[in-house]
N, C-alpha and C positions, 0 to 999 in steps of 0.2 A: 344316530341322528333321529330325532323325533319326527313324526309326520307333521306337515304344515297345512293349515286350512287353506283352501283355494283362494278365498278372498284376500288373505294375507300375502300369499304368493303373488297375486295380481298387483297388489299395492307395491310390493317390492320391485316387480318388473317395471311398473309405470314410473316409479321414482328414479330408478336407475336409467331408464331410457330418456327421461326428461333431463337428468343430470348430464347425459351425453349430448344434449342439444336437440332432442326430438320434441316436437310440439306435444301438448297433452292429448290432443285428439288422436294423433298417430300412435302415441305411446299406448293409449287405451286399446286401440285396435290390435296392435301387435301383442300386447299382454293378454288380452281376452282370448285370442286364438291360440296363443302359446300354452296358457294354462288349461284351455279346453283339451289340448293334446295330452297333457298330464292326466286330466280327469278320465280321458278315454283309455288310459293305460299305455299311451304312446309317449313315454318319457323321453325318448330320443328326440322328439320334436317339441318338447316342452321348455321349461324355464332353463334347462341346461344350455339352450341356444342363446339366451340373452347376452352372456358375456361375449360370445363370438359376434353377435350383431353389433354390439358396442365397439368391438375391435374393428369391425368393418366400417363403422361410421367414422372412427378415428383415422382410418387409413384412406377415407374418401371413397370406399367401395360401395357404401350405402349413403344416399343423399337424402337426409330428412327434408320434407317439404318439396320434394322434386316435382317437376311439372308432369301432369298426366295429359299426354298429347294423343288425341285421336288422329291417327295418320290417314286412315281410310274409313269411310262410313257409308253403309247402305241400309235399307230398311231391315235387312236380315243379317248383316255382318258388320264387324268392327275390328279394326287393327289399332292397337295402342302401343305407344312407346312410353315405357315407364320412367325413362331418364334416371335409372338407378335408384328409384325410390324403394321404400319398404314393400316387398312383394305382397305381404298380407293386405296392406292398404290398397294397392293397385288392383290386385286380383279380386278382392271382395267387391270393390266398386264396379269392376268390369262384369263380374257375374251378375250383379243386380241389374246392370244395364242390359245384359243379354236376356235376362228373364223378362224385362219390360218389352223388348222387341218380340220375344216369343209370344207374349200375350196377344199381340196384334197380328203377327205374321205366322204363328204356330211353330215354326222352327227358326232358330237363330244360332249363329256361331261367331266366335271371336278368337283372335290371337293377340298375345302380348309378349313383348320382348324388352330387354334392358330393364330388368327389375331384380331385386334381391330374392333370397329364399322365401318361399311362400308357406313353409311349415307343413302341417298335416293336410293332405289334399282333400280329404272327405269334408272338411269345413265348408267348401265352396259348393259342390253339388247338393249338399244337404239344404242349402238356402233355396235351391230350385225345388227340391222335394217338398219343402214346407210351403211353397207357393203352388203346389199341385202340379208340378212339372218333373220331368226326368232330366237330371243334370249330369253332365260328364265333363271331366277335365283330365288332361295328360300334361306331364311336365318333363323337361329336359334342360340341361345346362349348356347347350350349344357347343362352342369351341373351348370351353373351360376344362378344368381338370375332370377326368373320368376315373371310374373305379372298377368297372365290370369287364370281364373278358367275353369275347364271342365264344359260342359253344365250340369246344375243341382247341381254343387258344389259351395263351397264358399272358398276353399283354393287354393292358387296359385300352378299350376301344369305345365303350358305351357308358352311359350314366345308369343309375339305378332305375331311371325312367318309370316312375309310378303312374298309375291310372286309377281313377275313382269314378264310380257311377252310383247315383242315389235315386231311389224310387219312392214316390208318395204311397202311403199306406195308412191304415188305422192302428198299427202296432204301437205299443208303448214307446219303443225305441225305433229309430230310423232303420230302414232296410237299405243297406248300401254295401258296395265293394270298395275297398281301399287297399291297394297292394303295389309293392314294387315288382317290377318284372325281373329283378335279380333275386337271388336266393334270400337276400336280406337287405334292408335299407342300411345305408352307410352310417346313419345316426345310431343304429343299434350296436354297431361295432364300436363307435365312440363311447356309447354308454357302458358297454362291457369293459372298455379300457378304464373309464372313470371309476367303475365299481370294483375293478380288479378281478373280474369274472373271466372264466374261459367261455368259449363259444362252441356250438355244436359242429361236429365234422360236416363238411359239405357246404359251409357258408363261404369260406375264403380259401385261397391257395397262397403258398409262399411264392417268392419271386421265381423260384426254379420250377413252379408248377405243381408242387406236391401239396397234399392236404395238410391243414393245421387247425388246431383249436385255440391258438394264441391270437387274440384280437390285435396285439401289437404288430403282428406280421403285415397287417395292411399298410401301416405307415413305413414299414421296412422294405417296401417294394412289392408287396403282395397285391392281390386283386380279389374282387368278389366274383363268385360264380353266377351264371344265369339261373333263373328259377327252373326247377325240374329235375335236379340231380342227373341220373343217367338219361333222363328225357329232357335235358336242358336245351335241346334244339327248339322246344316249344316256347320257353321263356325268352330265348335268344330272338326268335322270330317276332314275338310280341314286343320285345324291347326295341327292335329295329323299326317297327311301325310307329311306336311312340316317339322315337327319335325323329322320324320324318315329320310327324304331326307337329311336334313341339320345337324341333331344331331347324329343320329345313323349310317347312311351311311358314314359320315365323320369320325366317330370314337370318337366324342365328348361325346356321351352318352346323357342321359336325367336326369331330376331331378331339384329340387329347392334348391340351396345353396346360401343364401344371402351373404355369405362371398366369393363366387367364383369370379374369375377374369372375366370381361366381355369378351366374346369370340364369334365372329360371324363366325359360320360355314356356309358354302354356298355350294349349288349344282348349277352348271351351265350347260346348254345345248344349243347347237346351231344347227340349221337345215338349210342347204343350199337349198333355195327355188328352184333353177334351177335343182336340182336333182329330183324334183317332177313335175314341170311345168315351162314354160317359165317365167322368172323373170319379164319381161316387162308386160306380160299379168296379172300376179299376182298382181303387184303393181297397175295397172289400175283398176282391179276388186275390190281390197281393197278400193281404192279411191271412186269407184262407190258405194260400200257397205256403206261407211260413208255417202255419199249423200243420199242414200236410207233411212238410219236411221234418218237423220236430216229432211227428208221431211215429216215425220209423223205429223199428227195433234197433237197439244199439249193438254195435260190434263189441267183441271182447276188449276190455280196457277203457271203454267209454261209458259214462254214466248218463249222458244227456246229449241231444243234438241241438245246436244253436243255429238260428237263422243268421245270415250275413249281417253283421252290425250289432248283434245282440250282446256279444261279450263286451263291446265298448260301452253300450248302454248300462250294463250291470256295473262295470268299473266306475262309470261316472256317478251312478246312484250311490255306490258304496263310499267312494272317496269324497263326495260332498259332505258326508257325515263323519268320516273317519280322518280325513286329511290325506295329503299326498306325501309319500316318502321322497326325500331328497338326499342323495348321497353326500357324504361329508366334503368331498372335493368340490362339488358344485356349490354347496352352501358356503364354503370358504371363499370361493371366487366372488360370490354375490356380496359377501361381507366386505371383501377387499375393495370392490368397486364402490360400495356405499361409503367406506372410509375415505376413498380418494375424492369423493364429491362432498364430503362432510355432511352427509345426510343419514348416517346410520341411526342416529337417535330418533329420527323422524319416521323410521320404517319399522315394521313389526319383526325384528330379529330376536 
């Protein structure tokens, strides 16, 4: 399968989403952020997700044009009910509102519930970093299907429960953390399945609790391990805190219900750096800090040290020029959808 240029992929995603009944405005937001995930090298959250979103639209699990309802509102906090709208659209809007509150109040926070998948978490706190603020977001799926075992267990009890934090700086690429609190994001398991790849030992266990490198074992009753390997109690503890922020604080609750509707509950917080110190000085020092980290002598087997977020920036720079690899199974699904909407000739296949 040849690599596809990002603009072409975005056109395909927009066309398919509009074909499924999504407005052009919403389709462009979902497509822009999905392809941005591909560009960053997080293909598990990229265009491979578009067919599943369309399936959820068809089943009524995602509601295009859903109401964006502010349930509670104070000068520093917001609670939003997304009414099962596209998570990309709802969360981006809420992040921008939270940034505006932080501009006047210095610190602001928000929760959102009843929305669909929000994709790559880093997309949202990076908006705050671009505005000269520190942004943070956590996500969990409430009482819907879970995939991660608690440390020492073999039954699914937690989500992959990611967290992302972004810092303003003068670096060429953004300085940020974006990580699942599990050994791996579930989307990476799905991507390995689509590509027919094996996975590293220590990512998932089979239903009987034994280790496996076969990604298909996840859908056969297996589960994902918490982050940390034999120190997995650390990932388990962090995951539990994210579950409380994004599941319990939002009102979604907790638990494992395989029949439950996918629901990304999120906690967002934004900190106005200038309330703590001069923004210019802060950005300069974060930049110097990144250089300090990179200047360390490398350990055996490593050629270079990267600051957090640098590898995604390099991926994006390279793939904007070279295009994005799309596995044959995903390309086939996209073509099939285009055929079903009679728009294949209008899109860059």
